[in-house]
N, C-alpha and C positions, 0 to 999 in steps of 0.2 A: 872725671866722668868718662873719658875716652881711653880705651886701651889700644895703643898704637901697634900696628903690625907692619913688619917690613914688607914693602911691595915686592912682588915677584911675579914672573910670568908662569902661568900654569904649566905643569908638565904635559898637558894636552897638546902643547905646541912645541915639540922638541926642535923643530926647524924654524921656528918663528920668533925666537927670542928678540926682544927689543921692538916688536911691532907695536905694542901698546904704548902709544906716545903719552898716555896719561897715567901709566901704571905707578909712577913714583909719587903721584899726588893723591892716589886713592888707596883702597884696601885698608880700611879702618873698621875694626869690630867695635860695636857699641855694647855697653852693659845694660842693666835692667832699665835704664832711663830711655831706652829706644821706644819709638812709637808703638803703641799697644798692638796695632794690627800686625806689624812685622816685628814681633817681640824678639826674634833672633836674627834680625836683618843685619847684613854687614855694613850698611850705611843708612843714614836717615833719608827718608824720601825728600826729594827736592821740591819745594813749592815754586810754582811759576809766578813771576811778577810781570805783569803786562803793562808796559809803559804806553799809554794811549797816544796816538798821533795828534798833532796840533789841531787837525780838523775834527777830532772826535769831541762832540759836545758833552762833557762830563755832567753837565747839569741836567741832561735828559736821562732819566733812568731807563735801564733795559734789563729787566729781570727775567729769570727763568719762567717758563710757562707754569702756571699754577697747577698743582696736582692735589687730589684729595688727601686729607691728613691721614686717612686710614690706608692709603695705598702702600703696599709692600714693595720694598726696593727689589727690582729684578736682578740685581747684581749679586754675585757670589764671590766671597773672598776666602778661599781655602788654600791658596798656593804657598803661603808663608813667605813669599818673595813678590815684590811688586811686578816684576817682569812675568812671572808665572801667572799671577792674577790677570795680567793683561792678555796672556795667551788664553786663559779660561773665559775671558769676557765674551767669547763667541757662544758660550754655553751657559747662559744665566738661567734663572728660574723660567719655566715654561718655554725653554729654548730661545730666550731673549738674547739677541745679538747687540752688544753695546756699540758696534760700529755700523749699525744699519742706517744711521743718519748722523749728522754733525751734532745735533742737540744731545743725542744719546751718548756720544763720545764725551762731551763736556760734562754730562751728568755722571758718567763713570769716573772721570778724573776728579770730580768733586767728592764722590763717594770713596775714592782711593786716597783722599787727602792730598792730592797733587795740586788741586786748585781749591781755594776757599771761595765762599759765596761771592765776595766782592770781585775777585779776579775772574771767577766764572762768568759773572755778568759782563765784565769787561770784554772777554773773548766772544761772548754772544753779540755784543754790540759790534765788534769787529766783523763777525760773520755776517751780520745784517748789512753792514756797509760794503763788505767785500765777499759776496757769495762765491765767486770763482775761487778765491783763496781758501775759503772754508771747504769747498768741494775737493780741491787738490790735497788739502791736509788730511781729509778723510780717506782718500785713496792711498796716500802715503802711510797712514796709520795701519791700514789693512795689509799693506806690503810688509811693514815692520812686524806685524803680528804673525804673518805667515812664516817669515824667517825665524822668528823666535820659537814658534811651535816646532819647526824642524830641529832647532837646537835642543829644545826640551826633550823631544821624543827620540832623536837619533844622534844628538851631539856626543853623548858618552862613547859611542862606538864608531863614529865616522869623523875622521880628520877633515874630510872635504866639507861636511856640514858645519863643523866648527869654523873653518876658514871662511865659508860663505857668510856665516852669521857675524864673524868679526868684520868682514868687509861692509856689511849692512850697518853694523853699529858705528863704525868709523865714518860711514857716509853721512849718517844723521848727525853725529857729533861735529863733523867737519864743516857742514854747511850751515850750522846754526850758530851764528855769531851772537855773542852776548857777554854778560858779566855775571859771575857767580858771587853771591853775597851771603852773609849770615845776618838774619833779621831777628829783632826782639818781638815776641808775641805779646798780646795784651795781658796774658796771664803770667808774664815774667819768664817764660821759657823761650828757647831759641829754635830757629829753623833755618835750613838752607833755602836760598831762593836763586832763581835764574832769571835775569832780566834780558830778554831778547833784544837785539838791535836790528831794526829793519822789519823783516817779515816775522810777526809774532806767531803765526801759525806754524812756522818751521820748528819752533821750540816746544811744541805741545808734548811730544813723546820723549823729550830729553830725559826726564826722570826714569822713564821705562827702560831706555837703552842703557842708561848708567847702571841701573840695577842688574841688567843682563851682563854688562861689562864686569861688575863685581863678581858675578858667578864664575866668569872665565878666569879672572885674576886670582880668586881665592880657591879655584879648583873644586867648585861645588857640584859640577855636573853629575858626578857619580852618585849624588844623593837626590837627584831629580827623578821622580817616579811618575808613571801614569797610573791612574786609578785602576784597581784590579777588576772592577766591574766592566765587562766588555761593552756594555751599553753606554758607558760614561767616557768622555774624552778629556776630562780635566787632568791637569798635571799639578804636582806639588813638590815642595822640598821636604824631604824626610829628615826631620831634626830629632828623631828618637835616638836613644843611646844605642840600641841594637840594630838600627837601620832596617827594621822590618815592618814599617808602616805600609799598609796595603790600600787603604781607602782614602779618597779625597776628603770624605766627611763621614764619620761614623753615624751621624744622625740620618743620613740618607742612604748612600751606597752601602755603608757598613751594616745598617739595620736590614736592608733588603737582602743582603747575603746571609745574615743570621736567620732571617725568616725563611729563606729558601732552604737552608740546611735543616731547619726545624721541620718543615713540611716533608722533606725527604726522609727524615728520621721517623716521622709518623707513618709514612707509607711503608717503610721497611718492617714496621711492627704490625 
């Protein structure tokens, strides 16, 4: 199922060889069995497993707030990589920011398949019991997103930006103690999971920063683009053969550009 790739340090870091303490353990490319959302992703998304504290009454349900069945998800997934979709979560439908509050962050993680419903409800219970910890995790997620946006937009041309992003990635990975496992899903397939030890909130963005780490290790930054629509701030990984993809989504920004060209053509006649 897996096609192994020799781990290497990206040529973006000619003076930083060996900095990636986890490089030898990562850098695997998946075949067509990879998760549908990230069909060309270099690694499977990691599912967070939240081990509840002894004081957490598991018999008491704590579910997500009910939403109308017809409500459309405000989240947009066009980045082709988990870390790029996390960067884009600031610009969802109708300018919805997934990091506006902790509940929105959990909903985004569920939509991105980082948390399943059971684990999402577990972290909601934690947030209800430890609101200060949830608030700190939200602030930290915004910090990570800012660093990754800089990496996506300026990383290919700036060694300083890459080094700053590397420091942020290692900061998150280094302070989040836990165990990585492979678990069997109910449908017979397998998934990676991360079981935090101690502060469960500290591990929430582990899958996101691991996705960004893969981009550095595999040298993918040269294929990261910003949407050609000047009104759009979304970024994406260009996986086309010719490397000439311009729009984050042809159904929105691409169609607007085509309509604008058509109007200009009509005016010229």
